[in-house]
DSSP file (Angstrom, degrees, kcal/mol; ACC not computed):
  #  RESIDUE AA STRUCTURE BP1 BP2  ACC     N-H-->O    O-->H-N    N-H-->O    O-->H-N    TCO  KAPPA ALPHA  PHI   PSI    X-CA   Y-CA   Z-CA
    1    1 A X              0   0    0      0, 0.0     2,-0.2     0, 0.0     3,-0.0   0.000 360.0 360.0 360.0 129.3   29.4   62.6  -10.6
    2    2 A X    >   -     0   0    0      1,-0.1     3,-2.2     2,-0.0     4,-0.3  -0.568 360.0 -88.0 -92.5 157.5   29.6   59.8   -8.1
    3    3 A X  T 3  S+     0   0    0      1,-0.3    -1,-0.1    -2,-0.2     0, 0.0  -0.427 116.4  14.5 -60.7 130.2   26.6   58.2   -6.3
    4    4 A X  T >  S+     0   0    0     -2,-0.2     3,-1.7    -3,-0.0     4,-0.4   0.463  85.4 130.0  84.8   1.0   25.9   60.2   -3.2
    5    5 A X  T <  S+     0   0    0     -3,-2.2     4,-0.3     1,-0.3     3,-0.3   0.815  74.1  46.2 -60.6 -31.5   28.1   63.1   -4.3
    6    6 A X  T 3> S+     0   0    0     -4,-0.3     4,-2.5     1,-0.2    -1,-0.3   0.479  84.3  98.7 -87.5  -2.8   25.3   65.6   -3.6
    7    7 A X  H <> S+     0   0    0     -3,-1.7     4,-2.6     1,-0.2     5,-0.2   0.915  84.1  45.4 -57.9 -50.1   24.4   64.2   -0.1
    8    8 A X  H  > S+     0   0    0     -4,-0.4     4,-2.8    -3,-0.3    -1,-0.2   0.908 112.1  52.5 -59.4 -41.9   26.4   66.7    1.9
    9    9 A X  H  > S+     0   0    0     -4,-0.3     4,-2.0     1,-0.2    -1,-0.2   0.914 112.1  45.4 -60.1 -43.2   25.1   69.6   -0.2
   10   10 A X  H  X S+     0   0    0     -4,-2.5     4,-2.4     2,-0.2    -2,-0.2   0.893 111.4  52.0 -70.6 -38.8   21.5   68.5    0.4
   11   11 A X  H  X S+     0   0    0     -4,-2.6     4,-2.1    -5,-0.2    -2,-0.2   0.935 111.6  48.2 -59.5 -46.6   22.0   67.9    4.2
   12   12 A X  H  X S+     0   0    0     -4,-2.8     4,-2.5    -5,-0.2    -2,-0.2   0.890 109.5  51.7 -66.1 -37.3   23.5   71.4    4.4
   13   13 A X  H  X S+     0   0    0     -4,-2.0     4,-2.3    -5,-0.2    -1,-0.2   0.922 107.9  52.5 -63.8 -43.2   20.6   72.9    2.5
   14   14 A X  H  <>S+     0   0    0     -4,-2.4     5,-2.7     1,-0.2     6,-0.9   0.908 110.6  47.3 -59.7 -39.7   18.1   71.2    4.8
   15   15 A X  H ><5S+     0   0    0     -4,-2.1     3,-1.2     1,-0.2    -1,-0.2   0.921 110.0  53.1 -64.5 -40.8   19.8   72.7    7.8
   16   16 A X  H 3<5S+     0   0    0     -4,-2.5    -1,-0.2     1,-0.3    -2,-0.2   0.886 112.0  44.9 -61.9 -37.2   19.9   76.1    6.2
   17   17 A X  T 3<5S-     0   0    0     -4,-2.3    -1,-0.3    -5,-0.2    -2,-0.2   0.458 111.7-124.2 -84.8  -0.9   16.2   75.9    5.6
   18   18 A X  T < 5S+     0   0    0     -3,-1.2    -3,-0.2    -4,-0.4    -2,-0.1   0.853  83.4 109.4  58.1  40.9   15.7   74.6    9.1
   19   19 A X    > < +     0   0    0     -5,-2.7     3,-2.3    -6,-0.2     4,-0.3   0.284  37.1 106.7-119.8   5.3   13.9   71.4    7.9
   20   20 A X  G >  S+     0   0    0     -6,-0.9     3,-0.8     1,-0.3    -5,-0.1   0.742  73.2  60.8 -60.5 -25.2   16.6   68.9    8.8
   21   21 A X  G 3  S+     0   0    0      1,-0.2    -1,-0.3    -7,-0.2    -2,-0.1   0.624 106.0  48.2 -78.5  -7.7   14.7   67.6   11.8
   22   22 A X  G <  S+     0   0    0     -3,-2.3     2,-0.4     2,-0.0    -1,-0.2   0.347 101.6  75.7-109.7   4.2   11.9   66.5    9.4
   23   23 A X    <   -     0   0    0     -3,-0.8     2,-0.5    -4,-0.3    -4,-0.0  -0.937  62.0-159.3-119.2 138.0   14.2   64.8    6.8
   24   24 A X        -     0   0    0     -2,-0.4     2,-0.9    -3,-0.0    -3,-0.1  -0.973   6.1-160.4-117.2 122.5   15.8   61.4    7.3
   25   25 A X        +     0   0    0     -2,-0.5    -2,-0.0     1,-0.1   -14,-0.0  -0.859  19.9 174.2 -98.2  94.8   18.9   60.4    5.2
   26   26 A X        -     0   0    0     -2,-0.9    -1,-0.1     1,-0.2     2,-0.0   0.633  16.3-159.9 -89.5 -16.4   18.6   56.6    5.7
   27   27 A X        -     0   0    0      2,-0.1     2,-0.2     0, 0.0    -1,-0.2  -0.277  55.2  -3.6  70.2-159.3   21.4   55.4    3.4
   28   28 A X  S    S-     0   0    0      2,-0.0     2,-0.3     1,-0.0     0, 0.0  -0.526  77.7-175.9 -70.7 130.9   21.5   51.8    2.1
   29   29 A X        -     0   0    0     -2,-0.2     3,-0.2     1,-0.1    -2,-0.1  -0.876  36.4-159.2-131.1 156.5   18.7   49.7    3.6
   30   30 A X  S    S+     0   0    0     -2,-0.3     3,-0.2     1,-0.1    -1,-0.1   0.352  91.6  61.7-109.8   0.6   17.4   46.2    3.6
   31   31 A X     >  +     0   0    0      1,-0.1     4,-1.9     2,-0.1     3,-0.2  -0.188  56.9 134.2-122.0  44.1   13.8   47.1    4.6
   32   32 A X  H  >  +     0   0    0      1,-0.2     4,-3.0     2,-0.2     5,-0.3   0.871  69.5  57.7 -60.0 -40.4   12.8   49.3    1.7
   33   33 A X  H  > S+     0   0    0      1,-0.2     4,-2.0     2,-0.2    -1,-0.2   0.916 107.9  46.4 -60.9 -42.6    9.4   47.6    1.3
   34   34 A X  H  > S+     0   0    0     -3,-0.2     4,-0.9     2,-0.2    -1,-0.2   0.906 112.9  49.9 -67.4 -38.4    8.4   48.4    4.9
   35   35 A X  H >< S+     0   0    0     -4,-1.9     3,-0.8     1,-0.2     4,-0.4   0.931 111.8  48.3 -63.3 -44.8    9.6   52.0    4.5
   36   36 A X  H >< S+     0   0    0     -4,-3.0     3,-1.4     1,-0.2    -1,-0.2   0.863 105.5  58.6 -65.6 -36.6    7.6   52.4    1.2
   37   37 A X  H 3< S+     0   0    0     -4,-2.0    -1,-0.2     1,-0.3    -2,-0.2   0.742 104.4  51.9 -66.2 -21.8    4.5   50.9    2.8
   38   38 A X  T << S+     0   0    0     -4,-0.9    -1,-0.3    -3,-0.8    -2,-0.2   0.529  94.9  95.9 -88.2  -5.8    4.6   53.7    5.4
   39   39 A X    <   -     0   0    0     -3,-1.4     3,-0.1    -4,-0.4    -3,-0.0  -0.526  56.5-160.8 -88.5 154.2    4.8   56.4    2.8
   40   40 A X  S    S+     0   0    0      1,-0.3    24,-0.5    -2,-0.2     2,-0.3   0.598  81.2  14.4 -97.4 -18.6    2.0   58.5    1.3
   41   41 A X  E     -a   64   0A   0     22,-0.1     2,-0.5     2,-0.0    -1,-0.3  -0.979  61.6-143.6-160.1 141.2    3.9   59.5   -1.8
   42   42 A X  E     -a   65   0A   0     22,-3.0    24,-3.1    -2,-0.3     2,-0.5  -0.940  20.9-170.4-110.7 126.1    7.1   58.6   -3.7
   43   43 A X  E     +a   66   0A   0     -2,-0.5     2,-0.3    22,-0.2    24,-0.2  -0.964  11.8 176.8-121.8 128.5    8.9   61.5   -5.2
   44   44 A X  E     +a   67   0A   0     22,-3.0    24,-1.5    -2,-0.5     2,-1.1  -0.699   6.1 170.8-134.1  79.7   11.9   61.0   -7.7
   45   45 A X        +     0   0    0     -2,-0.3     2,-0.2    22,-0.2    22,-0.1  -0.200  26.9 159.5 -83.3  45.9   13.1   64.4   -9.0
   46   46 A X        -     0   0    0     -2,-1.1    24,-0.3     1,-0.1     3,-0.2  -0.496  35.0-162.2 -78.0 136.9   16.1   62.7  -10.6
   47   47 A X  S    S+     0   0    0      1,-0.3     2,-0.6    -2,-0.2    -1,-0.1   0.888  86.2  34.5 -81.9 -44.8   17.9   64.4  -13.4
   48   48 A X  S    S+     0   0    0     23,-0.0     2,-0.3     0, 0.0    -1,-0.3  -0.926  80.7 133.9-116.3 109.4   19.7   61.3  -14.7
   49   49 A X        +     0   0    0     -2,-0.6    23,-0.1    -3,-0.2     0, 0.0  -0.974  24.9 179.0-155.7 137.6   17.6   58.1  -14.5
   50   50 A X  S    S-     0   0    0     -2,-0.3    22,-2.6    21,-0.2     2,-0.6   0.684  77.0 -18.1-100.2 -93.7   16.8   55.3  -16.8
   51   51 A X  S    S-     0   0    0     20,-0.2     2,-0.2    23,-0.1    22,-0.0  -0.804  74.8-155.5-117.2  84.2   14.6   52.6  -15.4
   52   52 A X     >  -     0   0    0     -2,-0.6     4,-1.2     1,-0.2     3,-0.5  -0.407  15.0-153.9 -72.1 129.9   14.8   53.0  -11.7
   53   53 A X  H  > S+     0   0    0      1,-0.2     4,-2.6    -2,-0.2     5,-0.2   0.810  95.4  66.5 -65.4 -30.7   14.1   49.9   -9.5
   54   54 A X  H  > S+     0   0    0      1,-0.2     4,-2.3     2,-0.2    -1,-0.2   0.887  99.2  51.0 -58.6 -38.9   13.0   52.2   -6.7
   55   55 A X  H  > S+     0   0    0     -3,-0.5     4,-2.1     2,-0.2    -1,-0.2   0.880 108.8  50.2 -66.8 -38.7   10.0   53.3   -8.9
   56   56 A X  H  X S+     0   0    0     -4,-1.2     4,-2.2     2,-0.2    -2,-0.2   0.917 111.0  50.2 -64.9 -41.5    9.0   49.7   -9.5
   57   57 A X  H  X S+     0   0    0     -4,-2.6     4,-1.5     1,-0.2    -2,-0.2   0.897 109.4  51.1 -61.1 -40.8    9.3   49.1   -5.7
   58   58 A X  H  <>S+     0   0    0     -4,-2.3     5,-1.7     1,-0.2     4,-0.3   0.908 109.8  49.8 -64.4 -39.2    7.0   52.1   -5.1
   59   59 A X  H ><5S+     0   0    0     -4,-2.1     3,-1.4     1,-0.2    -1,-0.2   0.878 104.3  58.6 -63.7 -39.4    4.5   50.8   -7.5
   60   60 A X  H 3<5S+     0   0    0     -4,-2.2    -1,-0.2     1,-0.3    -2,-0.2   0.851 106.4  49.4 -57.4 -36.3    4.6   47.5   -5.8
   61   61 A X  T 3<5S-     0   0    0     -4,-1.5    -1,-0.3    -5,-0.1    -2,-0.2   0.478 113.0-122.8 -82.5  -5.4    3.5   49.2   -2.6
   62   62 A X  T < 5 +     0   0    0     -3,-1.4     2,-0.4    -4,-0.3    -3,-0.2   0.807  60.3 141.0  68.8  33.0    0.7   51.0   -4.4
   63   63 A X      < -     0   0    0     -5,-1.7    -1,-0.2    45,-0.1   -22,-0.1  -0.810  59.2 -98.6-104.9 151.3    1.7   54.6   -3.7
   64   64 A X  E     -a   41   0A   0    -24,-0.5   -22,-3.0    -2,-0.4     2,-0.5  -0.337  38.3-154.8 -61.8 144.0    1.5   57.5   -6.0
   65   65 A X  E     -ab  42  81A   0     15,-2.7    17,-3.6   -24,-0.2     2,-0.6  -0.983  11.3-166.3-128.3 122.2    4.8   58.3   -7.6
   66   66 A X  E     +ab  43  82A   0    -24,-3.1   -22,-3.0    -2,-0.5     2,-0.3  -0.950  26.7 165.7-105.4 119.8    5.8   61.8   -8.9
   67   67 A X  E     -ab  44  83A   0     15,-2.2    17,-2.5    -2,-0.6   -22,-0.2  -0.827  41.3 -87.4-131.8 165.7    8.9   61.4  -11.2
   68   68 A X  E >   - b   0  84A   0    -24,-1.5     3,-1.7    -2,-0.3    17,-0.2  -0.489  38.0-119.7 -71.1 146.3   10.8   63.4  -13.7
   69   69 A X  T 3  S+     0   0    0     15,-1.8    16,-0.1     1,-0.3    -1,-0.1   0.556 105.6  71.4 -66.6  -8.7    9.6   63.1  -17.3
   70   70 A X  T 3  S+     0   0    0     14,-0.3    -1,-0.3   -24,-0.3     2,-0.2   0.497  71.9 111.3 -88.4  -2.6   13.0   61.7  -18.5
   71   71 A X  S <  S-     0   0    0     -3,-1.7   -20,-0.2     1,-0.1   -21,-0.2  -0.511  84.4 -93.2 -74.6 140.8   12.4   58.4  -16.8
   72   72 A X    >   -     0   0    0    -22,-2.6     3,-1.3    -2,-0.2    -1,-0.1  -0.264  25.9-143.3 -55.3 126.1   11.9   55.4  -19.0
   73   73 A X  G >  S+     0   0    0      1,-0.3     3,-2.1     2,-0.2    -1,-0.2   0.677  89.5  83.7 -67.6 -17.8    8.2   54.8  -19.6
   74   74 A X  G 3  S+     0   0    0      1,-0.3    -1,-0.3     3,-0.0   -23,-0.1   0.795  89.5  49.7 -55.4 -31.6    8.8   51.0  -19.6
   75   75 A X  G <  S+     0   0    0     -3,-1.3     2,-1.4     1,-0.1    -1,-0.3   0.282  79.1 105.7 -96.4  10.4    8.6   51.0  -15.8
   76   76 A X    <   +     0   0    0     -3,-2.1    -1,-0.1     1,-0.2   -20,-0.0  -0.711  39.1 152.6 -86.8  89.8    5.3   53.0  -15.7
   77   77 A X        +     0   0    0     -2,-1.4    -1,-0.2     3,-0.0     2,-0.2   0.891  54.5  42.2 -89.2 -44.3    3.3   49.9  -14.7
   78   78 A X  S >  S-     0   0    0     -3,-0.3     3,-0.9     1,-0.1   -19,-0.0  -0.562  82.6-116.4-102.4 167.7    0.4   51.6  -12.9
   79   79 A X  T 3  S+     0   0    0      1,-0.2    -1,-0.1    -2,-0.2   -15,-0.0   0.536 102.5  77.5 -76.8  -4.6   -1.6   54.6  -13.5
   80   80 A X  T 3   +     0   0    0    -17,-0.1   -15,-2.7     2,-0.1     2,-0.6   0.228  65.7 103.4 -93.2  14.7   -0.4   56.3  -10.4
   81   81 A X  E <   -b   65   0A   0     -3,-0.9     2,-0.6   -17,-0.2   -15,-0.2  -0.872  53.5-167.8 -97.9 123.3    3.0   57.3  -11.9
   82   82 A X  E     -b   66   0A   0    -17,-3.6   -15,-2.2    -2,-0.6     2,-0.4  -0.904   4.2-158.1-118.9 105.2    2.9   61.0  -12.7
   83   83 A X  E     +b   67   0A   0     -2,-0.6     2,-0.3   -17,-0.2   -15,-0.2  -0.691  18.7 175.6 -83.8 136.3    5.9   62.3  -14.9
   84   84 A X  E     -b   68   0A   0    -17,-2.5   -15,-1.8    -2,-0.4   -14,-0.3  -0.980  33.4-110.7-136.6 148.2    6.6   65.9  -14.7
   85   85 A X        -     0   0    0     -2,-0.3     2,-2.6   -17,-0.2     6,-0.1  -0.394  51.1 -94.4 -65.5 156.9    9.1   68.4  -16.1
   86   86 A X  S    S+     0   0    0     -2,-0.1     2,-0.5     4,-0.1    -1,-0.1  -0.407  77.1 136.9 -76.5  70.4   11.4   69.8  -13.4
   87   87 A X    >>  -     0   0    0     -2,-2.6     4,-1.7     1,-0.1     3,-0.5  -0.978  49.1-145.8-117.2 115.0    9.2   72.9  -12.8
   88   88 A X  H 3> S+     0   0    0     -2,-0.5     4,-2.6     1,-0.2     5,-0.2   0.851  95.4  52.0 -51.0 -47.5    8.9   73.6   -9.1
   89   89 A X  H 3> S+     0   0    0      1,-0.2     4,-2.5     2,-0.2    -1,-0.2   0.896 109.0  50.7 -64.3 -39.7    5.4   75.0   -9.1
   90   90 A X  H <> S+     0   0    0     -3,-0.5     4,-2.1     2,-0.2    -1,-0.2   0.892 111.6  49.3 -64.8 -37.1    4.0   71.9  -11.0
   91   91 A X  H  X S+     0   0    0     -4,-1.7     4,-2.8     2,-0.2     5,-0.2   0.948 110.7  48.6 -64.0 -49.8    5.7   69.6   -8.5
   92   92 A X  H  X S+     0   0    0     -4,-2.6     4,-2.4     1,-0.2     5,-0.2   0.932 113.9  46.7 -58.3 -48.7    4.3   71.5   -5.5
   93   93 A X  H  X S+     0   0    0     -4,-2.5     4,-1.9     1,-0.2    -1,-0.2   0.897 114.5  46.2 -62.7 -40.9    0.7   71.5   -7.0
   94   94 A X  H  X S+     0   0    0     -4,-2.1     4,-2.7     2,-0.2    -1,-0.2   0.861 111.4  52.5 -74.2 -35.3    0.9   67.8   -7.9
   95   95 A X  H  X S+     0   0    0     -4,-2.8     4,-2.3     2,-0.2    -2,-0.2   0.944 111.8  46.4 -63.0 -47.1    2.3   66.8   -4.4
   96   96 A X  H  X S+     0   0    0     -4,-2.4     4,-1.2    -5,-0.2    -2,-0.2   0.907 112.7  50.4 -61.4 -40.7   -0.6   68.6   -2.7
   97   97 A X  H  X S+     0   0    0     -4,-1.9     4,-0.9    -5,-0.2     3,-0.4   0.940 112.4  45.4 -63.7 -47.9   -3.1   67.1   -5.0
   98   98 A X  H >< S+     0   0    0     -4,-2.7     3,-0.6     1,-0.2    -1,-0.2   0.873 110.2  53.1 -68.6 -34.4   -1.8   63.5   -4.4
   99   99 A X  H 3< S+     0   0    0     -4,-2.3    -1,-0.2     1,-0.2    -2,-0.2   0.750 105.1  57.1 -72.2 -20.2   -1.6   63.9   -0.6
  100  100 A X  H 3< S+     0   0    0     -4,-1.2     2,-0.7    -3,-0.4    -1,-0.2   0.734 100.8  63.6 -79.0 -23.1   -5.2   65.1   -0.6
  101  101 A X  S << S-     0   0    0     -4,-0.9    -1,-0.2    -3,-0.6     2,-0.2  -0.854  77.9-154.5-106.9  97.7   -6.3   61.8   -2.3
  102  102 A X        -     0   0    0     -2,-0.7     2,-0.5    -3,-0.1    -3,-0.1  -0.463  13.3-130.5 -72.5 138.6   -5.7   58.8   -0.2
  103  103 A X        -     0   0    0     -2,-0.2     2,-0.1   -63,-0.1    -1,-0.1  -0.769  24.7-128.9 -90.6 131.6   -5.2   55.4   -2.0
  104  104 A X     >  -     0   0    0     -2,-0.5     4,-1.8     1,-0.1     3,-0.4  -0.379  18.7-112.2 -80.6 156.8   -7.4   52.7   -0.5
  105  105 A X  H  > S+     0   0    0      1,-0.2     4,-2.3     2,-0.2     5,-0.2   0.864 116.6  56.0 -56.0 -39.7   -5.9   49.3    0.5
  106  106 A X  H  > S+     0   0    0      1,-0.2     4,-2.0     2,-0.2    -1,-0.2   0.887 106.9  50.0 -61.5 -37.1   -7.8   47.5   -2.2
  107  107 A X  H  > S+     0   0    0     -3,-0.4     4,-2.4     2,-0.2    -1,-0.2   0.891 108.5  52.8 -66.8 -38.2   -6.2   49.8   -4.8
  108  108 A X  H  X S+     0   0    0     -4,-1.8     4,-2.3     2,-0.2    -2,-0.2   0.925 109.6  48.8 -59.4 -45.1   -2.7   49.1   -3.3
  109  109 A X  H  X S+     0   0    0     -4,-2.3     4,-2.0     1,-0.2    -1,-0.2   0.901 111.0  50.5 -63.6 -41.7   -3.3   45.4   -3.6
  110  110 A X  H  X S+     0   0    0     -4,-2.0     4,-2.0     1,-0.2    -1,-0.2   0.914 109.5  50.4 -60.0 -45.0   -4.5   45.8   -7.3
  111  111 A X  H  X S+     0   0    0     -4,-2.4     4,-2.1     1,-0.2    -2,-0.2   0.880 107.5  53.9 -64.9 -38.8   -1.4   47.8   -8.1
  112  112 A X  H  X S+     0   0    0     -4,-2.3     4,-2.6     1,-0.2    -1,-0.2   0.921 108.3  50.2 -58.0 -44.9    0.9   45.1   -6.5
  113  113 A X  H  X S+     0   0    0     -4,-2.0     4,-3.0     1,-0.2    -2,-0.2   0.900 106.5  55.4 -62.6 -39.9   -0.8   42.5   -8.8
  114  114 A X  H  X S+     0   0    0     -4,-2.0     4,-1.0     2,-0.2    -1,-0.2   0.934 110.5  45.0 -55.8 -49.1   -0.2   44.7  -11.8
  115  115 A X  H ><>S+     0   0    0     -4,-2.1     5,-1.4     1,-0.2     3,-0.9   0.939 112.7  50.7 -63.1 -46.8    3.6   44.8  -11.0
  116  116 A X  I ><>S+     0   0    0     -4,-2.6     3,-1.6     1,-0.3     5,-0.5   0.913 107.1  54.4 -59.5 -44.3    3.7   41.1  -10.4
  117  117 A X  I 3<5S+     0   0    0     -4,-3.0    -1,-0.3     1,-0.3    -2,-0.2   0.699  98.7  63.3 -61.7 -21.8    1.9   40.5  -13.8
  118  118 A X  I <<5S-     0   0    0     -4,-1.0    -1,-0.3    -3,-0.9    -2,-0.2   0.169 122.4-105.4 -89.3  18.0    4.6   42.5  -15.5
  119  119 A X  I < 5S+     0   0    0     -3,-1.6    -3,-0.2     1,-0.1    -2,-0.2   0.807  87.7 122.6  63.2  36.7    7.2   39.9  -14.4
  120  120 A X  I   < +     0   0    0     -5,-1.4     2,-0.4    -4,-0.2    -4,-0.2   0.230  33.3 123.5-104.5  11.5    8.8   42.0  -11.7
  121  121 A X     >< -     0   0    0     -5,-0.5     4,-2.5    -6,-0.2     5,-0.2  -0.607  60.6-140.5 -73.0 125.6    8.0   39.5   -9.0
  122  122 A X  H  > S+     0   0    0     -2,-0.4     4,-2.5     1,-0.2     5,-0.2   0.837  98.4  49.6 -62.5 -38.6   11.3   38.6   -7.3
  123  123 A X  H  > S+     0   0    0      2,-0.2     4,-2.3     1,-0.2    -1,-0.2   0.909 112.6  47.5 -66.7 -41.4   10.6   34.9   -6.9
  124  124 A X  H  > S+     0   0    0      2,-0.2     4,-2.1     1,-0.2    -2,-0.2   0.895 113.6  47.9 -65.8 -39.7    9.6   34.6  -10.5
  125  125 A X  H  X S+     0   0    0     -4,-2.5     4,-2.3     2,-0.2     5,-0.2   0.900 110.5  51.7 -67.1 -41.9   12.7   36.5  -11.7
  126  126 A X  H  X S+     0   0    0     -4,-2.5     4,-2.5    -5,-0.2    -2,-0.2   0.934 110.9  48.6 -59.4 -45.5   15.0   34.3   -9.4
  127  127 A X  H  X S+     0   0    0     -4,-2.3     4,-2.7     2,-0.2     5,-0.2   0.909 109.0  53.3 -61.2 -44.2   13.5   31.2  -10.9
  128  128 A X  H  X S+     0   0    0     -4,-2.1     4,-2.0     1,-0.2    -2,-0.2   0.936 112.2  43.9 -53.7 -51.6   13.9   32.5  -14.5
  129  129 A X  H  X S+     0   0    0     -4,-2.3     4,-2.5     2,-0.2     5,-0.2   0.889 111.4  54.1 -64.4 -41.6   17.6   33.2  -13.9
  130  130 A X  H  X S+     0   0    0     -4,-2.5     4,-2.1    -5,-0.2    -2,-0.2   0.935 110.9  46.3 -60.1 -47.6   18.1   29.9  -12.2
  131  131 A X  H  X S+     0   0    0     -4,-2.7     4,-2.3     1,-0.2    -1,-0.2   0.886 111.4  51.1 -58.6 -43.4   16.6   28.0  -15.1
  132  132 A X  H  X S+     0   0    0     -4,-2.0     4,-2.7    -5,-0.2    -1,-0.2   0.893 110.5  49.1 -65.8 -40.9   18.7   30.0  -17.6
  133  133 A X  H  X S+     0   0    0     -4,-2.5     4,-2.6     2,-0.2    -1,-0.2   0.895 111.2  49.5 -68.3 -39.1   21.9   29.3  -15.8
  134  134 A X  H  X S+     0   0    0     -4,-2.1     4,-2.1    -5,-0.2    -1,-0.2   0.908 111.2  50.0 -60.8 -43.4   21.1   25.6  -15.6
  135  135 A X  H  X S+     0   0    0     -4,-2.3     4,-1.6     2,-0.2    -2,-0.2   0.935 112.1  46.5 -62.7 -47.8   20.4   25.6  -19.3
  136  136 A X  H  X S+     0   0    0     -4,-2.7     4,-0.7     1,-0.2     3,-0.3   0.921 111.2  53.1 -61.6 -43.0   23.6   27.3  -20.1
  137  137 A X  H >< S+     0   0    0     -4,-2.6     3,-0.6     1,-0.2    -1,-0.2   0.849 106.7  52.0 -56.0 -40.3   25.5   25.0  -17.8
  138  138 A X  H 3< S+     0   0    0     -4,-2.1    -1,-0.2     1,-0.2    -2,-0.2   0.811 106.6  55.1 -68.5 -29.6   24.0   21.9  -19.6
  139  139 A X  H 3<        0   0    0     -4,-1.6    -1,-0.2    -3,-0.3    -2,-0.2   0.641 360.0 360.0 -79.9 -13.4   25.2   23.3  -22.9
  140  140 A X    <<        0   0    0     -4,-0.7    -1,-0.2    -3,-0.6    -2,-0.1   0.454 360.0 360.0 -79.5 360.0   28.8   23.7  -21.9
């Protein structure tokens, strides 16, 4: 299965259900942080997923995340990640529950700090790689 292979199928299903005007298929973006900041909930019903960076990004923005239970627990940094089996009723109930409980700005900032403390900060990671490459270069 190729990335995006199911996109047309999903778009057609949205049209069939007459909800296509409420769904945006945005494709590859450079402004993911801004999009996540505008969201109330992050949902990842992925069947095949290891350690998704998108989930780390969602946690950085401090939004609740409902994900499939097969996702690697290593990326569960904050308590607002909710793993569920792919059972439709459970997902609907949990989505409704999460949307009813708004996360306050102070909590979002705390969640960002948790992610940063787990060494997922982009500047820190870039510095780490830069130092490793310089060290390797010096050894050659």
